[in-house]
C-alpha positions, 0 to 999 in steps of 0.5 A: 052439338052439345057434345053428347054422343049421338046414337049413330055415333056410339054406333059408330065407336063400337064398330070401330072397336070391333075393327080393331079387335078383329084386325089388330089394326088402329082405327081412328074415328074422326067428326064430321059434323059441319063437313057438308056445309063446308063442303057447300062453301068450298064448292061456292067459291070455286064457282060451282053453281048451286045446282051441281053441288048435289053431285060432288058435295059427299066427295069434297066433304070426304076430301076435306075430312081426309085432309084434316085428319092428315093435317092434325096427324102431321101436327102430331108428329111434328110436335112429337119430334120437337119434344124429342 
């Protein structure tokens, strides 16, 4: 996690730019590193057996990514409103 873009991240950025150009819609990229680890922690803390993690860990990670994005967006909106 040096901060350098991986080949996959570079591809994701190119794809996001193509989507922006083709649709005219905003496209937000979000760093998903370590979300699978965090999802396993949440599952463990919730009492889900380790043998069951594989079935739902990607879903939990997706929820964590979306929630982090929504939280950050809400904070930015709040800061913008306070500055106005």
